[in-house]
C-alpha positions as a Markdown table, in Angstrom:
| # | Residue | x | y | z |
|---|---|---|---|---|
| 1 | Unk | 0.0 | 0.0 | 0.0 |
| 2 | Unk | 2.9 | 2.3 | 0.8 |
| 3 | Unk | 4.3 | 1.8 | -2.6 |
| 4 | Unk | 1.0 | 2.7 | -4.3 |
| 5 | Unk | 0.8 | 5.8 | -2.2 |
| 6 | Unk | 4.3 | 6.9 | -3.0 |
| 7 | Unk | 3.6 | 6.3 | -6.7 |
| 8 | Unk | 0.4 | 8.3 | -6.5 |
| 9 | Unk | 2.2 | 11.2 | -4.8 |
| 10 | Unk | 5.0 | 11.1 | -7.4 |
| 11 | Unk | 2.5 | 11.3 | -10.2 |
| 12 | Unk | 0.7 | 14.2 | -8.5 |
| 13 | Unk | 4.0 | 16.0 | -8.0 |
| 14 | Unk | 4.8 | 15.7 | -11.7 |
| 15 | Unk | 1.4 | 16.9 | -12.6 |
| 16 | Unk | 1.6 | 19.9 | -10.3 |
| 17 | Unk | 5.1 | 20.8 | -11.5 |
| 18 | Unk | 4.0 | 20.6 | -15.2 |
| 19 | Unk | 1.0 | 22.8 | -14.5 |
| 20 | Unk | 2.9 | 25.4 | -12.4 |
| 21 | Unk | 5.5 | 25.7 | -15.2 |
| 22 | Unk | 2.7 | 26.3 | -17.7 |
| 23 | Unk | 0.5 | 28.6 | -15.6 |
| 24 | Unk | 3.1 | 30.4 | -13.4 |
| 25 | Unk | 6.4 | 30.3 | -15.4 |
| 26 | Unk | 7.6 | 33.4 | -13.4 |
| 27 | Unk | 7.7 | 31.7 | -10.0 |
| 28 | Unk | 11.1 | 31.6 | -8.3 |
| 29 | Unk | 12.9 | 28.5 | -7.2 |
| 30 | Unk | 11.8 | 29.0 | -3.6 |
| 31 | Unk | 8.1 | 29.1 | -4.6 |
| 32 | Unk | 8.5 | 26.0 | -6.7 |
| 33 | Unk | 10.3 | 24.2 | -3.8 |
| 34 | Unk | 7.4 | 25.2 | -1.6 |
| 35 | Unk | 5.0 | 23.6 | -4.0 |
| 36 | Unk | 7.1 | 20.4 | -3.9 |
| 37 | Unk | 6.8 | 20.3 | -0.1 |
| 38 | Unk | 3.1 | 21.0 | -0.1 |
| 39 | Unk | 2.4 | 18.4 | -2.7 |
| 40 | Unk | 4.3 | 15.7 | -0.8 |
| 41 | Unk | 2.9 | 16.6 | 2.6 |
| 42 | Unk | -0.7 | 17.5 | 1.7 |
| 43 | Unk | -1.2 | 15.6 | -1.6 |
| 44 | Unk | -3.3 | 18.4 | -3.1 |
| 45 | Unk | -3.8 | 19.1 | -6.8 |
| 46 | Unk | -3.6 | 22.4 | -8.7 |
| 47 | Unk | -5.7 | 20.9 | -11.5 |
| 48 | Unk | -8.6 | 20.2 | -9.1 |
| 49 | Unk | -8.4 | 23.6 | -7.6 |
| 50 | Unk | -7.1 | 22.5 | -4.2 |
| 51 | Unk | -4.0 | 24.7 | -4.3 |
| 52 | Unk | -3.9 | 28.2 | -5.6 |
| 53 | Unk | -1.1 | 30.6 | -6.2 |
| 54 | Unk | -1.8 | 34.3 | -5.6 |
| 55 | Unk | 0.9 | 37.0 | -5.9 |
| 56 | Unk | 3.6 | 34.4 | -5.5 |
| 57 | Unk | 2.2 | 32.7 | -2.4 |
| 58 | Unk | 0.4 | 29.4 | -2.0 |
| 59 | Unk | -3.0 | 29.0 | -0.5 |
| 60 | Unk | -5.2 | 26.0 | 0.2 |
| 61 | Unk | -8.8 | 26.1 | -0.9 |
| 62 | Unk | -12.0 | 24.9 | 0.7 |
| 63 | Unk | -12.0 | 22.0 | -1.7 |
| 64 | Unk | -8.5 | 21.1 | -0.7 |
| 65 | Unk | -9.3 | 21.1 | 3.0 |
| 66 | Unk | -12.3 | 18.9 | 2.4 |
| 67 | Unk | -10.1 | 16.5 | 0.4 |
| 68 | Unk | -7.7 | 16.2 | 3.3 |
| 69 | Unk | -10.7 | 15.6 | 5.7 |
| 70 | Unk | -12.1 | 12.9 | 3.4 |
| 71 | Unk | -8.7 | 11.2 | 3.1 |
| 72 | Unk | -8.3 | 11.3 | 6.9 |
| 73 | Unk | -11.8 | 9.8 | 7.4 |
| 74 | Unk | -13.1 | 12.8 | 9.2 |
| 75 | Unk | -16.1 | 11.8 | 11.3 |
| 76 | Unk | -18.1 | 15.0 | 10.8 |
| 77 | Unk | -18.3 | 18.8 | 10.8 |
| 78 | Unk | -20.9 | 20.8 | 12.8 |
| 79 | Unk | -21.6 | 24.4 | 12.2 |
| 80 | Unk | -23.6 | 26.9 | 14.4 |
| 81 | Unk | -24.6 | 30.4 | 13.8 |
| 82 | Unk | -23.5 | 32.8 | 16.5 |
| 83 | Unk | -26.5 | 35.0 | 16.9 |
| 84 | Unk | -25.2 | 37.3 | 19.6 |
| 85 | Unk | -22.2 | 38.2 | 17.5 |
| 86 | Unk | -24.0 | 38.6 | 14.2 |
| 87 | Unk | -26.0 | 41.5 | 12.8 |
| 88 | Unk | -28.0 | 40.4 | 9.8 |
| 89 | Unk | -29.2 | 44.0 | 9.1 |
| 90 | Unk | -25.6 | 45.1 | 8.7 |
| 91 | Unk | -24.7 | 41.9 | 6.7 |
| 92 | Unk | -22.4 | 40.7 | 9.5 |
| 93 | Unk | -22.4 | 37.0 | 10.2 |
| 94 | Unk | -20.3 | 34.9 | 12.6 |
| 95 | Unk | -20.2 | 31.1 | 12.6 |
| 96 | Unk | -18.6 | 28.4 | 14.8 |
| 97 | Unk | -17.4 | 25.2 | 13.2 |
| 98 | Unk | -16.4 | 22.0 | 15.1 |
| 99 | Unk | -14.5 | 19.2 | 13.3 |
| 100 | Unk | -14.6 | 15.8 | 14.8 |
| 101 | Unk | -11.7 | 13.6 | 13.6 |
| 102 | Unk | -13.0 | 10.4 | 15.2 |
| 103 | Unk | -15.7 | 9.1 | 17.6 |
| 104 | Unk | -13.5 | 10.0 | 20.6 |
| 105 | Unk | -12.6 | 13.4 | 19.3 |
| 106 | Unk | -13.6 | 16.3 | 21.5 |
| 107 | Unk | -13.7 | 18.5 | 18.5 |
| 108 | Unk | -11.5 | 21.2 | 16.9 |
| 109 | Unk | -13.2 | 24.6 | 16.9 |
| 110 | Unk | -12.9 | 27.4 | 14.4 |
| 111 | Unk | -14.7 | 30.7 | 14.0 |
| 112 | Unk | -15.4 | 32.6 | 10.9 |
| 113 | Unk | -16.9 | 36.1 | 10.3 |
| 114 | Unk | -17.9 | 38.0 | 7.2 |
| 115 | Unk | -19.4 | 41.4 | 6.5 |
| 116 | Unk | -19.4 | 43.7 | 3.5 |
| 117 | Unk | -16.0 | 45.2 | 4.6 |
| 118 | Unk | -14.0 | 41.9 | 4.4 |
| 119 | Unk | -15.5 | 40.1 | 1.4 |
| 120 | Unk | -15.1 | 40.5 | -2.3 |
| 121 | Unk | -17.7 | 42.6 | -4.1 |
| 122 | Unk | -18.5 | 39.5 | -6.1 |
| 123 | Unk | -20.0 | 37.8 | -3.1 |
| 124 | Unk | -21.8 | 40.7 | -1.5 |
| 125 | Unk | -25.1 | 39.5 | -0.2 |
| 126 | Unk | -23.6 | 36.0 | 0.5 |
| 127 | Unk | -21.8 | 36.9 | 3.7 |
| 128 | Unk | -23.5 | 34.2 | 5.7 |
| 129 | Unk | -22.1 | 31.4 | 3.4 |
| 130 | Unk | -18.7 | 33.0 | 3.4 |
| 131 | Unk | -18.6 | 33.2 | 7.2 |
| 132 | Unk | -19.6 | 29.5 | 7.5 |
| 133 | Unk | -17.0 | 28.5 | 5.0 |
| 134 | Unk | -14.3 | 30.4 | 6.8 |
| 135 | Unk | -15.3 | 28.8 | 10.1 |
| 136 | Unk | -15.1 | 25.3 | 8.6 |
| 137 | Unk | -11.7 | 26.1 | 7.0 |
| 138 | Unk | -10.2 | 27.3 | 10.2 |
| 139 | Unk | -11.5 | 24.3 | 12.2 |
| 140 | Unk | -10.2 | 21.9 | 9.5 |
| 141 | Unk | -6.8 | 23.6 | 9.5 |
| 142 | Unk | -6.6 | 23.2 | 13.3 |
| 143 | Unk | -7.7 | 19.6 | 13.2 |
| 144 | Unk | -5.2 | 18.5 | 10.7 |
| 145 | Unk | -2.3 | 20.9 | 11.4 |
| 146 | Unk | -2.5 | 22.8 | 8.2 |
| 147 | Unk | -0.5 | 26.0 | 8.6 |
| 148 | Unk | -1.2 | 27.2 | 5.1 |
| 149 | Unk | -3.9 | 29.9 | 5.0 |
| 150 | Unk | -7.0 | 29.2 | 2.9 |
| 151 | Unk | -8.1 | 31.5 | 0.1 |
| 152 | Unk | -11.6 | 31.8 | 1.6 |
| 153 | Unk | -10.2 | 33.2 | 4.9 |
| 154 | Unk | -8.6 | 36.2 | 3.2 |
| 155 | Unk | -10.2 | 39.3 | 4.5 |
| 156 | Unk | -9.7 | 41.1 | 1.2 |
| 157 | Unk | -10.4 | 40.5 | -2.4 |
| 158 | Unk | -7.1 | 39.2 | -3.9 |
| 159 | Unk | -6.2 | 41.4 | -6.9 |
| 160 | Unk | -3.4 | 39.7 | -8.7 |
| 161 | Unk | -0.7 | 41.6 | -10.4 |
| 162 | Unk | -0.1 | 41.3 | -14.1 |
| 163 | Unk | 2.4 | 38.5 | -13.6 |
| 164 | Unk | 0.0 | 36.4 | -11.5 |
| 165 | Unk | -3.4 | 35.8 | -12.9 |
| 166 | Unk | -4.7 | 37.8 | -15.8 |
| 167 | Unk | -8.3 | 37.8 | -17.1 |
| 168 | Unk | -9.5 | 34.4 | -18.2 |
| 169 | Unk | -10.5 | 35.5 | -21.6 |
| 170 | Unk | -8.0 | 37.7 | -23.4 |
| 171 | Unk | -9.1 | 40.0 | -26.2 |
| 172 | Unk | -7.5 | 39.7 | -29.6 |
| 173 | Unk | -5.6 | 42.9 | -29.0 |
| 174 | Unk | -3.7 | 41.6 | -26.0 |
| 175 | Unk | -4.0 | 37.9 | -26.2 |
| 176 | Unk | -0.7 | 37.4 | -28.1 |
| 177 | Unk | 1.1 | 39.6 | -25.6 |
| 178 | Unk | -0.1 | 37.5 | -22.7 |
| 179 | Unk | 1.3 | 34.4 | -24.4 |
| 180 | Unk | 4.6 | 36.1 | -25.1 |
| 181 | Unk | 4.9 | 37.3 | -21.5 |
| 182 | Unk | 4.2 | 33.8 | -20.2 |
| 183 | Unk | 1.3 | 34.9 | -18.1 |
| 184 | Unk | -1.0 | 32.1 | -16.9 |
| 185 | Unk | -4.6 | 31.7 | -18.1 |
| 186 | Unk | -7.5 | 30.2 | -16.3 |
| 187 | Unk | -8.7 | 28.9 | -19.7 |
| 188 | Unk | -5.7 | 26.5 | -19.6 |
| 189 | Unk | -7.0 | 24.9 | -16.5 |
| 190 | Unk | -10.5 | 24.7 | -17.9 |
| 191 | Unk | -9.3 | 23.0 | -21.1 |
| 192 | Unk | -7.3 | 20.5 | -19.0 |
| 193 | Unk | -10.4 | 19.7 | -17.0 |
| 194 | Unk | -12.5 | 19.2 | -20.1 |
| 195 | Unk | -9.9 | 16.8 | -21.6 |
| 196 | Unk | -9.2 | 14.9 | -18.4 |
| 197 | Unk | -12.9 | 14.2 | -17.6 |
| 198 | Unk | -14.0 | 14.0 | -21.3 |
| 199 | Unk | -16.6 | 16.7 | -21.0 |
| 200 | Unk | -18.5 | 18.5 | -23.8 |
| 201 | Unk | -16.9 | 21.9 | -24.1 |
| 202 | Unk | -20.0 | 23.6 | -25.4 |
| 203 | Unk | -22.1 | 22.3 | -22.5 |
| 204 | Unk | -19.3 | 23.4 | -20.1 |
| 205 | Unk | -19.3 | 26.9 | -21.6 |
| 206 | Unk | -23.1 | 27.1 | -21.2 |
| 207 | Unk | -22.9 | 25.9 | -17.6 |
| 208 | Unk | -20.1 | 28.4 | -16.9 |
| 209 | Unk | -22.1 | 31.3 | -18.2 |
| 210 | Unk | -25.1 | 30.2 | -16.1 |
| 211 | Unk | -22.9 | 29.7 | -13.0 |
| 212 | Unk | -21.4 | 33.2 | -13.4 |
| 213 | Unk | -24.7 | 34.8 | -14.2 |
| 214 | Unk | -23.6 | 36.3 | -17.5 |
| 215 | Unk | -24.8 | 35.9 | -21.1 |
| 216 | Unk | -21.4 | 34.4 | -22.1 |
| 217 | Unk | -18.3 | 33.2 | -20.3 |
| 218 | Unk | -16.3 | 36.0 | -21.9 |
| 219 | Unk | -18.3 | 38.6 | -19.9 |
| 220 | Unk | -17.6 | 36.9 | -16.5 |
| 221 | Unk | -14.9 | 38.3 | -14.2 |
| 222 | Unk | -11.7 | 36.4 | -13.4 |
| 223 | Unk | -12.9 | 35.7 | -9.9 |
| 224 | Unk | -16.1 | 34.1 | -11.0 |
| 225 | Unk | -14.5 | 32.0 | -13.7 |
| 226 | Unk | -11.9 | 30.8 | -11.1 |
| 227 | Unk | -14.7 | 29.9 | -8.7 |
| 228 | Unk | -16.5 | 28.0 | -11.5 |
| 229 | Unk | -13.4 | 26.0 | -12.4 |
| 230 | Unk | -12.8 | 25.0 | -8.8 |
| 231 | Unk | -16.4 | 23.9 | -8.4 |
| 232 | Unk | -16.2 | 22.0 | -11.8 |
| 233 | Unk | -13.1 | 20.2 | -10.7 |
| 234 | Unk | -14.6 | 19.1 | -7.4 |
| 235 | Unk | -17.8 | 17.9 | -9.1 |
| 236 | Unk | -16.0 | 16.1 | -11.8 |
| 237 | Unk | -13.8 | 14.3 | -9.3 |
| 238 | Unk | -16.5 | 13.3 | -6.8 |
| 239 | Unk | -19.6 | 12.8 | -9.0 |
| 240 | Unk | -18.8 | 12.8 | -12.7 |
| 241 | Unk | -22.1 | 11.1 | -13.5 |
| 242 | Unk | -24.1 | 13.7 | -11.7 |
| 243 | Unk | -22.1 | 16.4 | -13.4 |
| 244 | Unk | -22.8 | 14.9 | -16.8 |
| 245 | Unk | -26.5 | 14.8 | -16.1 |
| 246 | Unk | -26.3 | 18.5 | -15.1 |
| 247 | Unk | -24.4 | 19.4 | -18.2 |
| 248 | Unk | -26.9 | 17.6 | -20.4 |
| 249 | Unk | -29.6 | 20.0 | -19.1 |
| 250 | Unk | -27.9 | 22.7 | -21.1 |
| 251 | Unk | -28.1 | 20.8 | -24.4 |
| 252 | Unk | -30.4 | 22.5 | -26.9 |
| 253 | Unk | -33.5 | 20.4 | -27.7 |
| 254 | Unk | -33.5 | 18.9 | -31.2 |
| 255 | Unk | -36.3 | 20.1 | -33.5 |
| 256 | Unk | -38.6 | 17.4 | -34.5 |
| 257 | Unk | -38.9 | 16.6 | -38.2 |
| 258 | Unk | -42.3 | 17.6 | -39.7 |
């Protein structure tokens, strides 16, 4: 079993290194070395959206923490709204999350808060869900000794520099420049997901536009597209059949012959 695990980790490391070279060619040796360590210790995938690089720093995502919990056979996660600390009228929410690693576990507690001042404008109005996610992330990091900060815990909206994460869809006027500068594109990750899980690209595009609430994927912001890709990666890994059924709902009905 140990040999299988080592082989799996080695394959994941090769995959992560290939992707980071393609998506973040500007990263320094120290940052790539950090990726090697994180891959070996946490066994998380860039392709599945479990690790994310922002402004040269690595962050774990909610999907990555859930992956670790599942692998460690986490018994359960309980969340509770903290009414006395919350103010729904002001959009301020506080949650408490408790992670139980086993039947004998006393629980690892984490708190998460969110209000319009510490969330991205893209998720305004969803502060309650953000607060719960942050609480779960903090509890999971405590339970499994994850020192790496999670993206969802950031109290600001990450705005990458030009060398980090450009817009997912480049216009014809600057698309060539982005390629020459070696800047990463979210579209690369999306294409890899489509090929890896053998998904219909047209249905994925329709699903993405619906997910982002835009007429076309081209009109969606980078943050929304990134969130969609992370969600798509998780669904494709955990429930591909269910994802295929959902994608088929976006297929245009065939006109009946007269």
